[in-house]
N, CA, C, O and CB atoms as a CASP TS submission, in Angstrom:
PFRMAT TS
TARGET T0000
AUTHOR 0000-0000-0000
METHOD Language model
MODEL 1
PARENT N/A
ATOM      1  N   MET     1       0.833  -1.166   0.000  1.00  0.00           N
ATOM      2  CA  MET     1       0.000   0.000   0.000  1.00  0.00           C
ATOM      3  C   MET     1       0.881   1.233   0.000  1.00  0.00           C
ATOM      4  O   MET     1       2.036   1.177   0.423  1.00  0.00           O
ATOM      5  CB  MET     1      -0.949  -0.004   1.197  1.00  0.00           C
ATOM      6  N   PHE     2       0.347   2.332  -0.467  1.00  0.00           N
ATOM      7  CA  PHE     2       1.052   3.610  -0.491  1.00  0.00           C
ATOM      8  C   PHE     2       0.688   4.399   0.752  1.00  0.00           C
ATOM      9  O   PHE     2      -0.480   4.466   1.136  1.00  0.00           O
ATOM     10  CB  PHE     2       0.713   4.415  -1.773  1.00  0.00           C
ATOM     11  N   VAL     3       1.691   4.996   1.378  1.00  0.00           N
ATOM     12  CA  VAL     3       1.483   5.858   2.542  1.00  0.00           C
ATOM     13  C   VAL     3       2.079   7.210   2.193  1.00  0.00           C
ATOM     14  O   VAL     3       3.271   7.314   1.904  1.00  0.00           O
ATOM     15  CB  VAL     3       2.134   5.255   3.855  1.00  0.00           C
ATOM     16  N   GLY     4       1.254   8.241   2.220  1.00  0.00           N
ATOM     17  CA  GLY     4       1.714   9.569   1.862  1.00  0.00           C
ATOM     18  C   GLY     4       1.591  10.567   2.987  1.00  0.00           C
ATOM     19  O   GLY     4       1.004  10.287   4.033  1.00  0.00           O
ATOM     20  N   MET     5       2.162  11.750   2.752  1.00  0.00           N
ATOM     21  CA  MET     5       2.113  12.868   3.691  1.00  0.00           C
ATOM     22  C   MET     5       2.817  12.541   5.010  1.00  0.00           C
ATOM     23  O   MET     5       2.392  12.978   6.079  1.00  0.00           O
ATOM     24  CB  MET     5       0.666  13.256   3.960  1.00  0.00           C
ATOM     25  N   LEU     6       3.889  11.774   4.915  1.00  0.00           N
ATOM     26  CA  LEU     6       4.684  11.454   6.104  1.00  0.00           C
ATOM     27  C   LEU     6       5.594  12.616   6.456  1.00  0.00           C
ATOM     28  O   LEU     6       5.986  13.382   5.577  1.00  0.00           O
ATOM     29  CB  LEU     6       5.514  10.178   5.882  1.00  0.00           C
ATOM     30  N   PRO     7       5.935  12.758   7.727  1.00  0.00           N
ATOM     31  CA  PRO     7       6.930  13.760   8.086  1.00  0.00           C
ATOM     32  C   PRO     7       8.246  13.430   7.374  1.00  0.00           C
ATOM     33  O   PRO     7       8.585  12.257   7.214  1.00  0.00           O
ATOM     34  CB  PRO     7       7.132  13.819   9.637  1.00  0.00           C
ATOM     35  N   LYS     8       8.972  14.436   6.954  1.00  0.00           N
ATOM     36  CA  LYS     8      10.225  14.214   6.230  1.00  0.00           C
ATOM     37  C   LYS     8      11.253  13.468   7.072  1.00  0.00           C
ATOM     38  O   LYS     8      12.164  12.842   6.530  1.00  0.00           O
ATOM     39  CB  LYS     8      10.804  15.540   5.774  1.00  0.00           C
ATOM     40  N   ASN     9      11.114  13.532   8.382  1.00  0.00           N
ATOM     41  CA  ASN     9      12.068  12.838   9.247  1.00  0.00           C
ATOM     42  C   ASN     9      11.633  11.413   9.590  1.00  0.00           C
ATOM     43  O   ASN     9      12.319  10.730  10.350  1.00  0.00           O
ATOM     44  CB  ASN     9      12.265  13.625  10.521  1.00  0.00           C
ATOM     45  N   ALA    10      10.514  10.958   9.049  1.00  0.00           N
ATOM     46  CA  ALA    10      10.078   9.578   9.280  1.00  0.00           C
ATOM     47  C   ALA    10      11.042   8.637   8.562  1.00  0.00           C
ATOM     48  O   ALA    10      11.512   8.933   7.464  1.00  0.00           O
ATOM     49  CB  ALA    10       8.605   9.356   8.786  1.00  0.00           C
ATOM     50  N   ASN    11      11.329   7.505   9.192  1.00  0.00           N
ATOM     51  CA  ASN    11      12.209   6.521   8.580  1.00  0.00           C
ATOM     52  C   ASN    11      11.549   5.148   8.666  1.00  0.00           C
ATOM     53  O   ASN    11      10.421   5.019   9.141  1.00  0.00           O
ATOM     54  CB  ASN    11      13.605   6.512   9.268  1.00  0.00           C
ATOM     55  N   GLU    12      12.263   4.126   8.201  1.00  0.00           N
ATOM     56  CA  GLU    12      11.714   2.774   8.180  1.00  0.00           C
ATOM     57  C   GLU    12      11.344   2.291   9.582  1.00  0.00           C
ATOM     58  O   GLU    12      10.341   1.597   9.747  1.00  0.00           O
ATOM     59  CB  GLU    12      12.713   1.814   7.547  1.00  0.00           C
ATOM     60  N   ALA    13      12.128   2.642  10.581  1.00  0.00           N
ATOM     61  CA  ALA    13      11.841   2.214  11.956  1.00  0.00           C
ATOM     62  C   ALA    13      10.528   2.812  12.454  1.00  0.00           C
ATOM     63  O   ALA    13       9.758   2.136  13.136  1.00  0.00           O
ATOM     64  CB  ALA    13      12.993   2.616  12.896  1.00  0.00           C
ATOM     65  N   VAL    14      10.270   4.065  12.119  1.00  0.00           N
ATOM     66  CA  VAL    14       9.019   4.721  12.509  1.00  0.00           C
ATOM     67  C   VAL    14       7.843   4.014  11.856  1.00  0.00           C
ATOM     68  O   VAL    14       6.835   3.741  12.508  1.00  0.00           O
ATOM     69  CB  VAL    14       9.034   6.219  12.118  1.00  0.00           C
ATOM     70  N   LEU    15       7.973   3.718  10.564  1.00  0.00           N
ATOM     71  CA  LEU    15       6.883   3.042   9.848  1.00  0.00           C
ATOM     72  C   LEU    15       6.677   1.624  10.356  1.00  0.00           C
ATOM     73  O   LEU    15       5.543   1.158  10.468  1.00  0.00           O
ATOM     74  CB  LEU    15       7.167   3.018   8.348  1.00  0.00           C
ATOM     75  N   GLU    16       7.765   0.942  10.660  1.00  0.00           N
ATOM     76  CA  GLU    16       7.645  -0.412  11.198  1.00  0.00           C
ATOM     77  C   GLU    16       6.870  -0.396  12.512  1.00  0.00           C
ATOM     78  O   GLU    16       5.981  -1.222  12.718  1.00  0.00           O
ATOM     79  CB  GLU    16       9.037  -1.038  11.407  1.00  0.00           C
ATOM     80  N   ALA    17       7.196   0.524  13.384  1.00  0.00           N
ATOM     81  CA  ALA    17       6.493   0.629  14.668  1.00  0.00           C
ATOM     82  C   ALA    17       5.019   0.966  14.468  1.00  0.00           C
ATOM     83  O   ALA    17       4.165   0.490  15.215  1.00  0.00           O
ATOM     84  CB  ALA    17       7.155   1.692  15.553  1.00  0.00           C
ATOM     85  N   MET    18       4.721   1.780  13.466  1.00  0.00           N
ATOM     86  CA  MET    18       3.346   2.198  13.207  1.00  0.00           C
ATOM     87  C   MET    18       2.502   1.068  12.615  1.00  0.00           C
ATOM     88  O   MET    18       1.325   0.929  12.950  1.00  0.00           O
ATOM     89  CB  MET    18       3.335   3.392  12.268  1.00  0.00           C
ATOM     90  N   PHE    19       3.107   0.257  11.731  1.00  0.00           N
ATOM     91  CA  PHE    19       2.329  -0.715  10.967  1.00  0.00           C
ATOM     92  C   PHE    19       2.433  -2.150  11.456  1.00  0.00           C
ATOM     93  O   PHE    19       1.564  -2.958  11.128  1.00  0.00           O
ATOM     94  CB  PHE    19       2.746  -0.667   9.559  1.00  0.00           C
ATOM     95  N   GLU    20       3.460  -2.506  12.230  1.00  0.00           N
ATOM     96  CA  GLU    20       3.621  -3.902  12.633  1.00  0.00           C
ATOM     97  C   GLU    20       2.496  -4.380  13.547  1.00  0.00           C
ATOM     98  O   GLU    20       2.279  -5.585  13.681  1.00  0.00           O
ATOM     99  CB  GLU    20       4.953  -4.086  13.328  1.00  0.00           C
ATOM    100  N   GLN    21       1.788  -3.462  14.167  1.00  0.00           N
ATOM    101  CA  GLN    21       0.666  -3.849  15.023  1.00  0.00           C
ATOM    102  C   GLN    21      -0.464  -4.512  14.241  1.00  0.00           C
ATOM    103  O   GLN    21      -1.326  -5.164  14.830  1.00  0.00           O
ATOM    104  CB  GLN    21       0.132  -2.636  15.754  1.00  0.00           C
ATOM    105  N   PHE    22      -0.466  -4.351  12.916  1.00  0.00           N
ATOM    106  CA  PHE    22      -1.525  -4.908  12.083  1.00  0.00           C
ATOM    107  C   PHE    22      -1.164  -6.261  11.490  1.00  0.00           C
ATOM    108  O   PHE    22      -2.026  -6.937  10.928  1.00  0.00           O
ATOM    109  CB  PHE    22      -1.857  -3.953  10.979  1.00  0.00           C
ATOM    110  N   GLY    23       0.097  -6.666  11.606  1.00  0.00           N
ATOM    111  CA  GLY    23       0.505  -7.966  11.099  1.00  0.00           C
ATOM    112  C   GLY    23       1.931  -7.937  10.578  1.00  0.00           C
ATOM    113  O   GLY    23       2.611  -6.912  10.620  1.00  0.00           O
ATOM    114  N   GLU    24       2.364  -9.092  10.086  1.00  0.00           N
ATOM    115  CA  GLU    24       3.735  -9.245   9.613  1.00  0.00           C
ATOM    116  C   GLU    24       4.005  -8.369   8.391  1.00  0.00           C
ATOM    117  O   GLU    24       3.273  -8.410   7.402  1.00  0.00           O
ATOM    118  CB  GLU    24       4.018 -10.708   9.281  1.00  0.00           C
ATOM    119  N   LEU    25       5.067  -7.581   8.485  1.00  0.00           N
ATOM    120  CA  LEU    25       5.471  -6.717   7.378  1.00  0.00           C
ATOM    121  C   LEU    25       6.447  -7.467   6.484  1.00  0.00           C
ATOM    122  O   LEU    25       7.375  -8.115   6.968  1.00  0.00           O
ATOM    123  CB  LEU    25       6.108  -5.403   7.901  1.00  0.00           C
ATOM    124  N   TYR    26       6.231  -7.375   5.186  1.00  0.00           N
ATOM    125  CA  TYR    26       7.107  -8.016   4.219  1.00  0.00           C
ATOM    126  C   TYR    26       8.193  -7.052   3.748  1.00  0.00           C
ATOM    127  O   TYR    26       9.343  -7.443   3.553  1.00  0.00           O
ATOM    128  CB  TYR    26       6.299  -8.530   3.026  1.00  0.00           C
ATOM    129  N   GLU    27       7.810  -5.781   3.567  1.00  0.00           N
ATOM    130  CA  GLU    27       8.773  -4.797   3.066  1.00  0.00           C
ATOM    131  C   GLU    27       8.295  -3.388   3.384  1.00  0.00           C
ATOM    132  O   GLU    27       7.096  -3.108   3.382  1.00  0.00           O
ATOM    133  CB  GLU    27       8.985  -4.960   1.544  1.00  0.00           C
ATOM    134  N   ILE    28       9.250  -2.506   3.657  1.00  0.00           N
ATOM    135  CA  ILE    28       9.000  -1.076   3.794  1.00  0.00           C
ATOM    136  C   ILE    28       9.962  -0.389   2.844  1.00  0.00           C
ATOM    137  O   ILE    28      11.177  -0.567   2.936  1.00  0.00           O
ATOM    138  CB  ILE    28       9.185  -0.575   5.288  1.00  0.00           C
ATOM    139  N   HIS    29       9.415   0.395   1.934  1.00  0.00           N
ATOM    140  CA  HIS    29      10.262   1.096   0.966  1.00  0.00           C
ATOM    141  C   HIS    29       9.961   2.591   1.029  1.00  0.00           C
ATOM    142  O   HIS    29       8.920   3.050   0.559  1.00  0.00           O
ATOM    143  CB  HIS    29      10.038   0.547  -0.479  1.00  0.00           C
ATOM    144  N   MET    30      10.888   3.336   1.618  1.00  0.00           N
ATOM    145  CA  MET    30      10.762   4.797   1.680  1.00  0.00           C
ATOM    146  C   MET    30      11.164   5.372   0.322  1.00  0.00           C
ATOM    147  O   MET    30      12.165   4.953  -0.258  1.00  0.00           O
ATOM    148  CB  MET    30      11.649   5.402   2.833  1.00  0.00           C
ATOM    149  N   ILE    31      10.394   6.316  -0.177  1.00  0.00           N
ATOM    150  CA  ILE    31      10.739   7.006  -1.419  1.00  0.00           C
ATOM    151  C   ILE    31      11.688   8.153  -1.043  1.00  0.00           C
ATOM    152  O   ILE    31      11.364   8.997  -0.207  1.00  0.00           O
ATOM    153  CB  ILE    31       9.440   7.539  -2.178  1.00  0.00           C
ATOM    154  N   LYS    32      12.856   8.161  -1.674  1.00  0.00           N
ATOM    155  CA  LYS    32      13.867   9.168  -1.348  1.00  0.00           C
ATOM    156  C   LYS    32      14.314   9.889  -2.613  1.00  0.00           C
ATOM    157  O   LYS    32      14.285   9.334  -3.711  1.00  0.00           O
ATOM    158  CB  LYS    32      15.079   8.520  -0.641  1.00  0.00           C
ATOM    159  N   GLY    33      14.725  11.131  -2.429  1.00  0.00           N
ATOM    160  CA  GLY    33      15.241  11.931  -3.532  1.00  0.00           C
ATOM    161  C   GLY    33      16.694  11.603  -3.810  1.00  0.00           C
ATOM    162  O   GLY    33      17.292  10.755  -3.148  1.00  0.00           O
ATOM    163  N   HIS    34      17.255  12.286  -4.798  1.00  0.00           N
ATOM    164  CA  HIS    34      18.651  12.077  -5.167  1.00  0.00           C
ATOM    165  C   HIS    34      19.603  12.384  -4.019  1.00  0.00           C
ATOM    166  O   HIS    34      20.714  11.855  -3.963  1.00  0.00           O
ATOM    167  CB  HIS    34      19.002  12.931  -6.364  1.00  0.00           C
ATOM    168  N   ASP    35      19.161  13.239  -3.108  1.00  0.00           N
ATOM    169  CA  ASP    35      20.008  13.599  -1.971  1.00  0.00           C
ATOM    170  C   ASP    35      19.893  12.613  -0.812  1.00  0.00           C
ATOM    171  O   ASP    35      20.541  12.789   0.220  1.00  0.00           O
ATOM    172  CB  ASP    35      19.654  14.984  -1.488  1.00  0.00           C
ATOM    173  N   GLY    36      19.069  11.572  -0.976  1.00  0.00           N
ATOM    174  CA  GLY    36      18.902  10.566   0.065  1.00  0.00           C
ATOM    175  C   GLY    36      17.865  10.922   1.110  1.00  0.00           C
ATOM    176  O   GLY    36      17.616  10.130   2.018  1.00  0.00           O
ATOM    177  N   GLN    37      17.255  12.091   1.006  1.00  0.00           N
ATOM    178  CA  GLN    37      16.239  12.532   1.963  1.00  0.00           C
ATOM    179  C   GLN    37      14.862  11.982   1.583  1.00  0.00           C
ATOM    180  O   GLN    37      14.539  11.832   0.405  1.00  0.00           O
ATOM    181  CB  GLN    37      16.198  14.073   2.034  1.00  0.00           C
ATOM    182  N   SER    38      14.079  11.694   2.587  1.00  0.00           N
ATOM    183  CA  SER    38      12.731  11.182   2.373  1.00  0.00           C
ATOM    184  C   SER    38      11.888  12.188   1.606  1.00  0.00           C
ATOM    185  O   SER    38      11.999  13.397   1.813  1.00  0.00           O
ATOM    186  CB  SER    38      12.067  10.846   3.709  1.00  0.00           C
ATOM    187  N   LYS    39      11.047  11.679   0.720  1.00  0.00           N
ATOM    188  CA  LYS    39      10.095  12.527   0.003  1.00  0.00           C
ATOM    189  C   LYS    39       8.739  12.560   0.718  1.00  0.00           C
ATOM    190  O   LYS    39       7.776  13.138   0.212  1.00  0.00           O
ATOM    191  CB  LYS    39       9.921  12.027  -1.443  1.00  0.00           C
ATOM    192  N   GLY    40       8.675  11.938   1.892  1.00  0.00           N
ATOM    193  CA  GLY    40       7.447  11.980   2.677  1.00  0.00           C
ATOM    194  C   GLY    40       6.419  10.941   2.280  1.00  0.00           C
ATOM    195  O   GLY    40       5.230  11.100   2.555  1.00  0.00           O
ATOM    196  N   CYS    41       6.879   9.862   1.624  1.00  0.00           N
ATOM    197  CA  CYS    41       5.954   8.792   1.264  1.00  0.00           C
ATOM    198  C   CYS    41       6.700   7.459   1.219  1.00  0.00           C
ATOM    199  O   CYS    41       7.928   7.414   1.155  1.00  0.00           O
ATOM    200  CB  CYS    41       5.277   9.087  -0.100  1.00  0.00           C
ATOM    201  N   ALA    42       5.923   6.378   1.254  1.00  0.00           N
ATOM    202  CA  ALA    42       6.517   5.046   1.285  1.00  0.00           C
ATOM    203  C   ALA    42       5.524   4.021   0.760  1.00  0.00           C
ATOM    204  O   ALA    42       4.325   4.283   0.672  1.00  0.00           O
ATOM    205  CB  ALA    42       6.964   4.681   2.711  1.00  0.00           C
ATOM    206  N   PHE    43       6.040   2.859   0.417  1.00  0.00           N
ATOM    207  CA  PHE    43       5.227   1.693   0.110  1.00  0.00           C
ATOM    208  C   PHE    43       5.436   0.682   1.225  1.00  0.00           C
ATOM    209  O   PHE    43       6.569   0.414   1.627  1.00  0.00           O
ATOM    210  CB  PHE    43       5.591   1.087  -1.290  1.00  0.00           C
ATOM    211  N   ILE    44       4.340   0.123   1.723  1.00  0.00           N
ATOM    212  CA  ILE    44       4.369  -0.878   2.777  1.00  0.00           C
ATOM    213  C   ILE    44       3.778  -2.157   2.202  1.00  0.00           C
ATOM    214  O   ILE    44       2.699  -2.132   1.611  1.00  0.00           O
ATOM    215  CB  ILE    44       3.584  -0.402   4.052  1.00  0.00           C
ATOM    216  N   LYS    45       4.475  -3.266   2.370  1.00  0.00           N
ATOM    217  CA  LYS    45       3.940  -4.564   1.946  1.00  0.00           C
ATOM    218  C   LYS    45       3.766  -5.445   3.171  1.00  0.00           C
ATOM    219  O   LYS    45       4.696  -5.651   3.950  1.00  0.00           O
ATOM    220  CB  LYS    45       4.873  -5.249   0.901  1.00  0.00           C
ATOM    221  N   PHE    46       2.551  -5.958   3.321  1.00  0.00           N
ATOM    222  CA  PHE    46       2.247  -6.905   4.382  1.00  0.00           C
ATOM    223  C   PHE    46       2.327  -8.317   3.836  1.00  0.00           C
ATOM    224  O   PHE    46       2.140  -8.538   2.639  1.00  0.00           O
ATOM    225  CB  PHE    46       0.856  -6.634   4.985  1.00  0.00           C
ATOM    226  N   ALA    47       2.607  -9.275   4.712  1.00  0.00           N
ATOM    227  CA  ALA    47       2.624 -10.678   4.315  1.00  0.00           C
ATOM    228  C   ALA    47       1.205 -11.168   4.021  1.00  0.00           C
ATOM    229  O   ALA    47       1.021 -12.156   3.310  1.00  0.00           O
ATOM    230  CB  ALA    47       3.273 -11.542   5.413  1.00  0.00           C
ATOM    231  N   ASN    48       0.211 -10.479   4.567  1.00  0.00           N
ATOM    232  CA  ASN    48      -1.179 -10.905   4.447  1.00  0.00           C
ATOM    233  C   ASN    48      -2.054  -9.724   4.028  1.00  0.00           C
ATOM    234  O   ASN    48      -1.967  -8.648   4.621  1.00  0.00           O
ATOM    235  CB  ASN    48      -1.683 -11.507   5.781  1.00  0.00           C
ATOM    236  N   ARG    49      -2.883  -9.915   3.024  1.00  0.00           N
ATOM    237  CA  ARG    49      -3.752  -8.850   2.510  1.00  0.00           C
ATOM    238  C   ARG    49      -4.721  -8.321   3.577  1.00  0.00           C
ATOM    239  O   ARG    49      -4.991  -7.121   3.625  1.00  0.00           O
ATOM    240  CB  ARG    49      -4.543  -9.361   1.308  1.00  0.00           C
ATOM    241  N   ASP    50      -5.240  -9.204   4.426  1.00  0.00           N
ATOM    242  CA  ASP    50      -6.177  -8.774   5.469  1.00  0.00           C
ATOM    243  C   ASP    50      -5.509  -7.823   6.460  1.00  0.00           C
ATOM    244  O   ASP    50      -6.154  -6.913   6.980  1.00  0.00           O
ATOM    245  CB  ASP    50      -6.741  -9.991   6.213  1.00  0.00           C
ATOM    246  N   CYS    51      -4.235  -8.029   6.717  1.00  0.00           N
ATOM    247  CA  CYS    51      -3.497  -7.128   7.610  1.00  0.00           C
ATOM    248  C   CYS    51      -3.397  -5.740   6.980  1.00  0.00           C
ATOM    249  O   CYS    51      -3.565  -4.728   7.660  1.00  0.00           O
ATOM    250  CB  CYS    51      -2.079  -7.689   7.913  1.00  0.00           C
ATOM    251  N   ALA    52      -3.126  -5.702   5.687  1.00  0.00           N
ATOM    252  CA  ALA    52      -3.058  -4.425   4.979  1.00  0.00           C
ATOM    253  C   ALA    52      -4.412  -3.720   5.030  1.00  0.00           C
ATOM    254  O   ALA    52      -4.472  -2.510   5.248  1.00  0.00           O
ATOM    255  CB  ALA    52      -2.616  -4.638   3.515  1.00  0.00           C
ATOM    256  N   ARG    53      -5.472  -4.452   4.836  1.00  0.00           N
ATOM    257  CA  ARG    53      -6.822  -3.869   4.886  1.00  0.00           C
ATOM    258  C   ARG    53      -7.105  -3.297   6.267  1.00  0.00           C
ATOM    259  O   ARG    53      -7.688  -2.219   6.380  1.00  0.00           O
ATOM    260  CB  ARG    53      -7.889  -4.927   4.522  1.00  0.00           C
ATOM    261  N   SER    54      -6.702  -4.000   7.316  1.00  0.00           N
ATOM    262  CA  SER    54      -6.898  -3.499   8.683  1.00  0.00           C
ATOM    263  C   SER    54      -6.129  -2.201   8.902  1.00  0.00           C
ATOM    264  O   SER    54      -6.646  -1.263   9.508  1.00  0.00           O
ATOM    265  CB  SER    54      -6.454  -4.553   9.715  1.00  0.00           C
ATOM    266  N   ALA    55      -4.898  -2.149   8.411  1.00  0.00           N
ATOM    267  CA  ALA    55      -4.092  -0.926   8.547  1.00  0.00           C
ATOM    268  C   ALA    55      -4.749   0.237   7.825  1.00  0.00           C
ATOM    269  O   ALA    55      -4.804   1.349   8.351  1.00  0.00           O
ATOM    270  CB  ALA    55      -2.672  -1.146   8.001  1.00  0.00           C
ATOM    271  N   ILE    56      -5.243  -0.015   6.627  1.00  0.00           N
ATOM    272  CA  ILE    56      -5.928   1.035   5.865  1.00  0.00           C
ATOM    273  C   ILE    56      -7.151   1.520   6.627  1.00  0.00           C
ATOM    274  O   ILE    56      -7.358   2.723   6.786  1.00  0.00           O
ATOM    275  CB  ILE    56      -6.338   0.521   4.465  1.00  0.00           C
ATOM    276  N   ASP    57      -7.962   0.573   7.098  1.00  0.00           N
ATOM    277  CA  ASP    57      -9.189   0.943   7.813  1.00  0.00           C
ATOM    278  C   ASP    57      -8.904   1.742   9.086  1.00  0.00           C
ATOM    279  O   ASP    57      -9.644   2.669   9.416  1.00  0.00           O
ATOM    280  CB  ASP    57      -9.982  -0.308   8.164  1.00  0.00           C
ATOM    281  N   MET    58      -7.836   1.387   9.797  1.00  0.00           N
ATOM    282  CA  MET    58      -7.551   2.045  11.071  1.00  0.00           C
ATOM    283  C   MET    58      -6.759   3.340  10.936  1.00  0.00           C
ATOM    284  O   MET    58      -6.940   4.252  11.743  1.00  0.00           O
ATOM    285  CB  MET    58      -6.803   1.109  11.956  1.00  0.00           C
ATOM    286  N   LEU    59      -5.885   3.445   9.935  1.00  0.00           N
ATOM    287  CA  LEU    59      -4.972   4.586   9.870  1.00  0.00           C
ATOM    288  C   LEU    59      -5.323   5.640   8.828  1.00  0.00           C
ATOM    289  O   LEU    59      -4.833   6.766   8.912  1.00  0.00           O
ATOM    290  CB  LEU    59      -3.610   4.096   9.602  1.00  0.00           C
ATOM    291  N   ASN    60      -6.153   5.307   7.855  1.00  0.00           N
ATOM    292  CA  ASN    60      -6.490   6.302   6.843  1.00  0.00           C
ATOM    293  C   ASN    60      -7.172   7.503   7.498  1.00  0.00           C
ATOM    294  O   ASN    60      -8.067   7.352   8.329  1.00  0.00           O
ATOM    295  CB  ASN    60      -7.401   5.687   5.754  1.00  0.00           C
ATOM    296  N   ASP    61      -6.735   8.680   7.111  1.00  0.00           N
ATOM    297  CA  ASP    61      -7.269   9.943   7.638  1.00  0.00           C
ATOM    298  C   ASP    61      -6.879  10.206   9.090  1.00  0.00           C
ATOM    299  O   ASP    61      -7.499  11.044   9.744  1.00  0.00           O
ATOM    300  CB  ASP    61      -8.770   9.946   7.522  1.00  0.00           C
ATOM    301  N   THR    62      -5.868   9.510   9.607  1.00  0.00           N
ATOM    302  CA  THR    62      -5.404   9.809  10.963  1.00  0.00           C
ATOM    303  C   THR    62      -4.282  10.832  10.891  1.00  0.00           C
ATOM    304  O   THR    62      -3.704  11.075   9.832  1.00  0.00           O
ATOM    305  CB  THR    62      -4.927   8.521  11.692  1.00  0.00           C
ATOM    306  N   ILE    63      -3.995  11.409  12.011  1.00  0.00           N
ATOM    307  CA  ILE    63      -2.958  12.434  12.074  1.00  0.00           C
ATOM    308  C   ILE    63      -1.867  11.975  13.029  1.00  0.00           C
ATOM    309  O   ILE    63      -1.995  12.148  14.241  1.00  0.00           O
ATOM    310  CB  ILE    63      -3.546  13.802  12.522  1.00  0.00           C
ATOM    311  N   PRO    64      -0.789  11.388  12.498  1.00  0.00           N
ATOM    312  CA  PRO    64       0.318  11.039  13.382  1.00  0.00           C
ATOM    313  C   PRO    64       1.181  12.266  13.615  1.00  0.00           C
ATOM    314  O   PRO    64       1.725  12.837  12.670  1.00  0.00           O
ATOM    315  CB  PRO    64       1.159   9.882  12.791  1.00  0.00           C
ATOM    316  N   GLU    65       1.307  12.665  14.849  1.00  0.00           N
ATOM    317  CA  GLU    65       2.053  13.868  15.216  1.00  0.00           C
ATOM    318  C   GLU    65       1.422  15.083  14.545  1.00  0.00           C
ATOM    319  O   GLU    65       0.326  15.482  14.938  1.00  0.00           O
ATOM    320  CB  GLU    65       3.547  13.737  14.816  1.00  0.00           C
ATOM    321  N   VAL    66       2.077  15.697  13.536  1.00  0.00           N
ATOM    322  CA  VAL    66       1.525  16.926  12.958  1.00  0.00           C
ATOM    323  C   VAL    66       1.126  16.793  11.497  1.00  0.00           C
ATOM    324  O   VAL    66       0.631  17.754  10.909  1.00  0.00           O
ATOM    325  CB  VAL    66       2.518  18.032  13.090  1.00  0.00           C
ATOM    326  N   ASN    67       1.328  15.631  10.901  1.00  0.00           N
ATOM    327  CA  ASN    67       1.048  15.503   9.474  1.00  0.00           C
ATOM    328  C   ASN    67      -0.120  14.563   9.198  1.00  0.00           C
ATOM    329  O   ASN    67      -0.364  13.626   9.958  1.00  0.00           O
ATOM    330  CB  ASN    67       2.281  15.013   8.747  1.00  0.00           C
ATOM    331  N   PHE    68      -0.836  14.815   8.115  1.00  0.00           N
ATOM    332  CA  PHE    68      -1.929  13.990   7.651  1.00  0.00           C
ATOM    333  C   PHE    68      -1.359  12.719   7.032  1.00  0.00           C
ATOM    334  O   PHE    68      -0.390  12.785   6.276  1.00  0.00           O
ATOM    335  CB  PHE    68      -2.812  14.756   6.640  1.00  0.00           C
ATOM    336  N   LEU    69      -1.933  11.589   7.332  1.00  0.00           N
ATOM    337  CA  LEU    69      -1.489  10.306   6.796  1.00  0.00           C
ATOM    338  C   LEU    69      -2.539   9.779   5.849  1.00  0.00           C
ATOM    339  O   LEU    69      -3.695   9.613   6.236  1.00  0.00           O
ATOM    340  CB  LEU    69      -1.214   9.289   7.925  1.00  0.00           C
ATOM    341  N   GLU    70      -2.158   9.514   4.615  1.00  0.00           N
ATOM    342  CA  GLU    70      -3.068   8.939   3.638  1.00  0.00           C
ATOM    343  C   GLU    70      -2.580   7.548   3.306  1.00  0.00           C
ATOM    344  O   GLU    70      -1.436   7.371   2.888  1.00  0.00           O
ATOM    345  CB  GLU    70      -3.167   9.819   2.362  1.00  0.00           C
ATOM    346  N   VAL    71      -3.439   6.556   3.489  1.00  0.00           N
ATOM    347  CA  VAL    71      -3.090   5.187   3.206  1.00  0.00           C
ATOM    348  C   VAL    71      -4.057   4.672   2.152  1.00  0.00           C
ATOM    349  O   VAL    71      -5.272   4.705   2.350  1.00  0.00           O
ATOM    350  CB  VAL    71      -3.124   4.315   4.491  1.00  0.00           C
ATOM    351  N   VAL    72      -3.528   4.202   1.044  1.00  0.00           N
ATOM    352  CA  VAL    72      -4.360   3.674  -0.024  1.00  0.00           C
ATOM    353  C   VAL    72      -3.844   2.313  -0.450  1.00  0.00           C
ATOM    354  O   VAL    72      -2.641   2.061  -0.379  1.00  0.00           O
ATOM    355  CB  VAL    72      -4.397   4.637  -1.219  1.00  0.00           C
ATOM    356  N   PRO    73      -4.740   1.422  -0.895  1.00  0.00           N
ATOM    357  CA  PRO    73      -4.278   0.123  -1.369  1.00  0.00           C
ATOM    358  C   PRO    73      -3.468   0.274  -2.638  1.00  0.00           C
ATOM    359  O   PRO    73      -3.756   1.137  -3.466  1.00  0.00           O
ATOM    360  CB  PRO    73      -5.456  -0.814  -1.606  1.00  0.00           C
ATOM    361  N   CYS    74      -2.471  -0.548  -2.790  1.00  0.00           N
ATOM    362  CA  CYS    74      -1.635  -0.546  -3.995  1.00  0.00           C
ATOM    363  C   CYS    74      -1.903  -1.867  -4.706  1.00  0.00           C
ATOM    364  O   CYS    74      -1.397  -2.911  -4.295  1.00  0.00           O
ATOM    365  CB  CYS    74      -0.088  -0.364  -3.652  1.00  0.00           C
ATOM    366  N   MET    75      -2.671  -1.822  -5.736  1.00  0.00           N
ATOM    367  CA  MET    75      -3.066  -3.048  -6.427  1.00  0.00           C
ATOM    368  C   MET    75      -2.193  -3.318  -7.620  1.00  0.00           C
ATOM    369  O   MET    75      -2.390  -4.314  -8.316  1.00  0.00           O
ATOM    370  CB  MET    75      -4.507  -2.972  -6.860  1.00  0.00           C
TER
END
């Protein structure tokens, strides 16, 4: 799934802590610019589709810290 509007200082560890509560994570891929800095978005892959659906249902439209979090399925 795609996760957007992340704080620029968010990293893989932050996302792992946020999403592992929904199930086993297969991969976290932060989108980074040429300078190596986060672009404020990532792709999260769960081992199980139902876990991804739960994360979407629970986290979409939530506000972690000061930024809006948008979670959409990546088909």
